[in-house]
N, C-alpha and C positions, 0 to 999 in steps of 0.2 A: 504494500500500500504506500501511496505517496504521503508526504507530510500533511497535505491538504485533506486527503481522505481520512487520515487519523484524526485531524482536528475536527472535521465534520462529524465523525462518529463519536467523538468525545462529547460533543454538544448533545447528541441523542442519548448517550449513556448517562449524562448528568440528569437530564429530564426524567429518564426512566428510573434511575435510582431514587430521585426525590419522590416520584410518584409512588414508588414501592415502599416508601416510608423511611428512607435513610435521611439523617439530619443533613440539611442543605449544605453547610460549610464542609462537612465531612465528604459529601459527594463531590463538591467542587474540588477540594484538595486532592482526594484520592484519584479521580479521573485525570486531573491536570498533571499530577506527579507521574502517574503511569504513562500518560501520553508523551511527556518529555523524555522519559526513559526509553520508550519504544522508538521515538523519532531519532534520538541521538545515539541510542545504543550504549549510553554511559549513565549508570545510576548516580555517579557523583555529580553530574550536571543537574539532574533532577533535584538533588539535595541542595545544590547551590542556588537554584531557582527558588526553592522553598525558603532558604535562609534569607535571601534578598527580599522576598515578598513579605516575610514576617518582620525582619529587622528594619527595613526601610519604609514599612507601611504604617503600622499602628503606633510607632514611636514619634510620628510627626505631631507637631504642636496643635494643628487644627483639630485633631481627633479629640481634644479636650472638650469640644462642644457637645460630644455625645453624652458623657455622664452629667454635665452641667444642665443641659436642657432636659434630660431625663429626670433628674432629681427635682427640677423646678416643676415639671408637669405633675409628678407624683404629689408634691407638696400642695400644689394648687387644687388637685382633686381632693386631698384630705381636708383642706380648708373649707371645702363646700362652695367654692366660687362658681362652679358650674350650675349648681342648684340656684344660686342667687341670681345670676344673669338670666336664667330661664324664667324665674318668677317675675322679674321686671319686664321682660319682653312679652311674656304671656299676658300680663295685665295691659300692656300697651296695645296689643292686638286683639283684646277681648271682644270688641264690637264688630270685628271683621269675620265673615264666613271663612272658616279654615284658619282663623287667627292663631290657634294653638300650634298648628303645623308650621306656620310662618315663624312663630316664636321659637319653635324647636330648631329650625334652620338657622335663624339668627343667633341663637344661643350657642349652637354648635360652631358657628363661624368664629364667634368671640372666644369660645373655649379653645378652639384650634389655634388661635393666635398666641396662646400662652402655654399650650401643652404639646402640639404637633403630633398627636397620636390619634389615629382613627379608632383603634381598639379601645382606648380609654374613653373616647367620646361615645362610642357605641354602648359600652358598659354603663357609663354614667346616665346617659339620657334614656336608655331603655328602662331603668328603674324610676326615673323622674317623669318622663313625658308619656310613655305608653299607658300606665295606669290612669293618668289624668285624662287622656283622650278617650280611653275606654269608659271612664265614668261619665263623660259628656256625650256618649253615644256615637263616637266616631267609628267608622268602619275599621275592623281589626287589621286588615291588610294595609290600609292607609296609615294607621298608627305606627305599625312596625316599619313600613316602607319609608316613611319620612325620616325616621331615626336612622335607618340603614343608609339612606341616600345622603343625608347631611353629615353623617359620621365621617365620610371620606374627605370632607373638607380639611380634616386634621392633617392630611398628607400633602396638601397643596398650599394651604395658607401657612406662611412661615411663623415660627420656626418648625420645619417639618423634618422628621427623621429620614424620610425617603429622599428629600432634597439634599440632605447632608451626605447620605450614602452615594447618591448620584454624583455629587461634587467630587468625592474622592475617587470614584471609578473613572470619571472623565477628566480629572485634574482641573476642575473649574473652581472659582472662588465661591466659598459658602455664602459670603455676603451678597454676591451677584445673583446666586440662585434664590436667596431669600427675597431680594428685591423683585426678581422676575416672577415670583409666585403670587405677588400681591394682587395685581389686576386680574389674572385668571381666576384666583380664588374668589374675588368679589363678583366677577361675571357669573361664575358657577352658583354662588349664593343667590344672586339676583334672579338667575334662571329658575332655580328651585322655587323661590318665593312667587315668581310670576306664574309658574305652572300650577301651584296650589291655588292662587287667586283665580286664574282662568278656569281651572277644573271645578272650583266651587260654584261657578256660574253656568257653565255649559254641561257639567256632569256631576251634579250634586250628590248622586248616589255613590260616587267614588269616595267622597269624604265620609258619608254616613247619613242616617236619617234621624230626625228630631234632635239635631245638634243644638246645644245651648252653650255658646261661648261667653255669654254676658253675665254669668253668675259671679265672677270674681270682682270683688270690690277694689277700687283703685288704691294704689299705694300712696302714702304721704311722701313729700319731698325728702324728708329725713330718711325714710326707708329706702327710697330709690338711691340716694347718695351712699347710704351704708352698704348697699348691695353692689353698687357699680364702681365706686371710687377705687377699691383695691385692684380690681381687674384693669381699669383704665391706667392706673399707675404702673402696673406690671407691663402692659403693652407699651406705654411710653418709655419705660426704662429699657426694655429689650429691643423692640423694633425701632423706637425713636433713636436709641443710641446707635444702632447699626446704620440706619438710613441717613443720619446726620453726619456720620463719620466719627463721632465722639468715642465710640466703642467698637472694638473688633468683635466678630461673632463669639469668640471665646470669652472676652471680657463681658459682653452682654449676657452670656449664659451664666457667668459667675454672679453678676449683679442681680439678674432675675432670680437665681436660686436663693441668694441671700434675702431678697425682698419677699419671696414666697415663704421662706422660713419665718421671717418676722411677722408676716400676715397670719400664718397658721398659729404661731405662738400667741399673738395678740388676741386672736379669736378663741383661744383655748381649745383648738381642735386637734392639737398634736400632743400626745402623751409621750413619755420616754420610750414606751414600747412601740408606739407608732413611728417615732423617729428612727428607732433601730430597724423596724420592718422596712421603712422607706430606704434606708441605707443599703440593706440587703438586696431589696428589689432593684435598686439602681445598679448595684454591682452585677447582679445576674443579667440585666438587660444590656449593660455596657459590655460585659464580657462576650455575650452572644453576638452583638453587633460587630465588635472588633474582630472576633474570630471570622465572621462572615466576610468582612472587608479584606482581611489578610488572605483568605482563601480565594476571594474574587481577584485579588492582585495576582496571585499565582496563576489563576485561570486566564487572565488577560495576557500575561507574559507567555503562557503556553500557546495561546492563539496567535500571538505575534510571531513566536518562534516557528510555528507551523505554517505561517504565511496565509492563514485563512482570511483575515480581513481584506488583504490586497487581492486575493483570488476572488472573493465575493465582489469586490469593486470591478475587477476585470470582466466577470461574468455579466454583471448588470450593464456595463458599458458595451459589451459585445452585442447584447440584445437591445441596445439603445434605449434603456429605461430612463425616463426623465424623472423630474422631482415628484410629479403626481404618482407615477407608477411605484416609485420607491416607497413613498409614504403610505400608499395603499397596502403594499406588501408588509410594511413594518407594523401598521396598525392591526391588520388581520392577524399577524403573528402574535402580537401582544394580547389580542382578544382571545385567541386560541389558548395561549399559555395561561391566561388569567383563569381559565376554567379548571386548571389542575395545579397551579402554583401560586404562591403568595407574591406580593408586590416586590419585596426585596429580591426574591429569586429571579423574577423576570428582569429586573434592572441589571442584576449581576450577570445573567446569562446573555441577554440580548444586546445590551449597550456595547460591550467590547466588539461584537460582530459588525455593528453598523457605524460605529463612531468615526472610523477612517473614511468611510464612504460619505458620510454627512459633511465631514471637513473638506473632502475633495470637491463637493458641490458648492462650497462657499457659504454653507449655512451656519448659523450661530449654534454652538454647543450648549449655550445657556437655554436658548429656545428649545433645542432638542430635548433637554432635560425636562422642561415643563410638559412637553408633548408625551414624553416617556412616562412620567409619573401619573399623569391623568389617564393615559391609555392603560397602564398597568392597574390603576385604581378601579377601573371598571370591573376588573376581575374580582374585587372584593364583594361585588353585588350579584355575581353570576354563579350558577351551579356548575359543577358539583362541589367546588371548594368554598367560594364565597365566605371568607373568614368573618367579615363583619356580620353577615347573616347568622352564622353559627354562634357568634358571641352574643347576639341579641336573643336568639332562642335559648341559649344557656342561661342568660341573665334574667329571663322572664320566669315569673311564677304563675303562668296562666296556661293551663292544659288545653284551653280552647284554641290557642294559637299554635299552629303547626309550623314546621320548617318550610313547608310548601307555601304557607301564607306569607312568611317572611320574604321568600324569594320572589313571589308574585307581587308583593307590595313594593319591593325594591326595583322591579323591572322598569317602571316609568322613569325613575331617577337615573338608572343606568343609561336609558335612551337619551335623557337630557345631557348626561356627561359626554356621550358620543357626539351629540350635536355641538357642544361647546368645544370638544376636541377638534372637530372639523373646522370650526371657526378659527381656532388658534393656529391650525396648520395653514389655513388660507390667508390669515393676517398675522404674521409673526410679530409685527410691531406691538400687538396687544400685550405680549409678554416681555419683550426686550426693549420696548420704547422707553420705559421708565429708566433704563440704564444710560440712555443718551443725554 
């Protein structure tokens, strides 16, 4: 076999091993190591590649953003800030048909701006929003669907863990990726809210029958300030610090983590045991992500050594595929992989294959990252994997809502994500215009 054939088979082997249940970084590392060994015929070269991937990868300074933003998100969740912003927005939209759904989308968007985790958003708002919507006679599929759909905002609105992972795989600035995620995140949020508003008028049965959104009494100004000021301060510290240039992403993560700790302590929501559990969970999450990135670095080096990205570029040029054809192939590949793999796996497997081709076409790798993350995120809402849908079902204490209900409820929001993705591909300025 030629090196290119070995490289191509390695991609198939990784997907197969992950689908069979092997831990993702183990599959990446094992297949990459064996592929280098076979191509070179020298096991020492495979060990050298592994040494470089680990030693020159996770020891870099920007990787400090991972534990810092992770601990900040966990502290924010423990402080109950997600519940607070949901209550405020729920009261603000109480007189609008489907208002509680709009409030859930808005609260998820704000929560994403300080946590960056779709899984955390899905877990938190499943417990908060779904029981409330069920109590107000909303359709069960709409109730779980709006939570599933809006939970993915955590992966595109900065600070996002997936944007951080992509930035390391593609060697792009974390700060630039965060900036580029703002407008697409707002567009997706607005599209969700618009869909709920329109559906409430042309398809009221989709939302539910005998809905009563007007039972909630308005909040006082003191209550509104008490529930919103902490989150606003966190957003200003983290995102404001990055966007103004006063703080690097690492410094912003440290400042945000400290501010989140102070807020949690001031609200008496953090016990010594809770602080210890937060530290342990941060360590577990950080270790797993860094292991992923190290093995992804080995995988990228293996592909480069095999010459697969350049060969892919030559094949596409031979068939005279233009920008549109390449993006159609790329999006379809991500949608397919999204049915069997999680977002991080898709980014780590697909991006190294296409990144050289995208560069040769003169396209921005920052824009490509936004397209990649949104395309991969659609997989969180589609069967059979659909991680967000599984998290929602697991977090629910309602036997009347099945996993089928969650997937069907999330389907319209997956469709909206696809439309937004097409919009961003057609108009790259929407994501990278903010950088100019």
